[in-house]
C-alpha positions as a Python dict, from the first residue, in 0.01 Angstrom:
ca = {
    (1, 'M'): (0, 0, 0),
    (2, 'K'): (-333, -67, -125),
    (3, 'I'): (-671, -128, 29),
    (4, 'K'): (-996, -225, -114),
    (5, 'Y'): (-1335, -283, -19),
    (6, 'I'): (-1585, -450, -229),
    (7, 'H'): (-2003, -435, -199),
    (8, 'Q'): (-2208, -678, -421),
    (9, 'Y'): (-2533, -617, -473),
    (10, 'S'): (-2772, -888, -627),
    (11, 'E'): (-3029, -802, -882),
    (12, 'I'): (-3369, -765, -713),
    (13, 'E'): (-3636, -744, -967),
    (14, 'G'): (-3797, -456, -1071),
    (15, 'L'): (-3590, -285, -713),
    (16, 'Q'): (-3221, -329, -767),
    (17, 'P'): (-2994, -426, -1057),
    (18, 'K'): (-2706, -684, -999),
    (19, 'K'): (-2370, -452, -940),
    (20, 'T'): (-2043, -440, -758),
    (21, 'I'): (-1882, -121, -614),
    (22, 'M'): (-1560, -97, -521),
    (23, 'Y'): (-1388, 133, -266),
    (24, 'I'): (-972, 190, -300),
    (25, 'M'): (-715, 388, -123),
    (26, 'E'): (-351, 385, -225),
    (27, 'T'): (-72, 578, -49),
    (28, 'L'): (126, 775, -292),
    (29, 'N'): (425, 1025, -277),
    (30, 'E'): (166, 1298, -334),
    (31, 'G'): (-91, 1193, -88),
    (32, 'I'): (-392, 921, -47),
    (33, 'K'): (-539, 822, -364),
    (34, 'L'): (-901, 722, -315),
    (35, 'T'): (-1076, 543, -591),
    (36, 'I'): (-1467, 446, -667),
    (37, 'V'): (-1547, 189, -929),
    (38, 'L'): (-1886, 86, -1020),
    (39, 'K'): (-1958, -247, -1237),
    (40, 'K'): (-2284, -320, -1375),
    (41, 'K'): (-2276, -592, -1622),
    (42, 'K'): (-2024, -459, -1925),
    (43, 'Y'): (-2060, -113, -1799),
    (44, 'I'): (-1758, 11, -1578),
    (45, 'N'): (-1739, 352, -1438),
    (46, 'R'): (-1409, 483, -1226),
    (47, 'E'): (-1335, 813, -1066),
    (48, 'S'): (-1018, 876, -867),
    (49, 'C'): (-864, 1161, -705),
    (50, 'V'): (-564, 1225, -489),
    (51, 'C'): (-609, 1389, -158),
    (52, 'C'): (-317, 1614, -49),
    (53, 'N'): (-447, 1713, 305),
    (54, 'I'): (-493, 1392, 506),
    (55, 'N'): (-306, 1139, 634),
    (56, 'Y'): (-309, 768, 627),
    (57, 'R'): (-552, 719, 933),
    (58, 'R'): (-805, 1001, 805),
    (59, 'G'): (-799, 817, 461),
    (60, 'M'): (-870, 456, 633),
    (61, 'N'): (-1175, 664, 817),
    (62, 'I'): (-1329, 803, 470),
    (63, 'L'): (-1284, 476, 312),
    (64, 'K'): (-1493, 295, 562),
    (65, 'F'): (-1751, 562, 552),
    (66, 'L'): (-1790, 536, 187),
    (67, 'Y'): (-1795, 131, 215),
    (68, 'E'): (-2020, 143, 509),
    (69, 'N'): (-2268, 409, 388),
    (70, 'S'): (-2276, 252, 57),
    (71, 'V'): (-2190, 589, -126),
    (72, 'E'): (-2245, 601, -492),
    (73, 'I'): (-2012, 712, -752),
    (74, 'N'): (-2235, 1035, -844),
    (75, 'N'): (-2219, 1124, -461),
    (76, 'W'): (-1864, 1039, -308),
    (77, 'L'): (-1724, 1380, -400),
    (78, 'D'): (-1953, 1550, -199),
    (79, 'V'): (-1876, 1359, 86),
    (80, 'L'): (-1499, 1450, 55),
    (81, 'C'): (-1571, 1822, 13),
    (82, 'D'): (-1790, 1774, 370),
    (83, 'C'): (-1522, 1633, 520),
    (84, 'D'): (-1282, 1946, 402),
    (85, 'V'): (-1095, 1715, 204),
    (86, 'K'): (-851, 1877, -61),
    (87, 'Y'): (-819, 1682, -378),
    (88, 'Y'): (-745, 1699, -742),
    (89, 'L'): (-909, 1424, -987),
    (90, 'V'): (-675, 1195, -1177),
}
């Protein structure tokens, strides 16, 4: 199963570039895979990890938290650490 939340930000001159951030969760045999994707014009940055010590419900809560708090790609792994999530990057 795959779940995706998408935040689209419009350009605000001098304050914010136009960008899209996607928060994705997939269930795998190995655990819960979380992915965050940042798109700015032609630039795409993607990071993924497999979480070994959380179940589907906990994964959904973390995914919602990331989305609702607009957590950026450079901070999301810190959030996982703060939530005591054991993960490995893929």
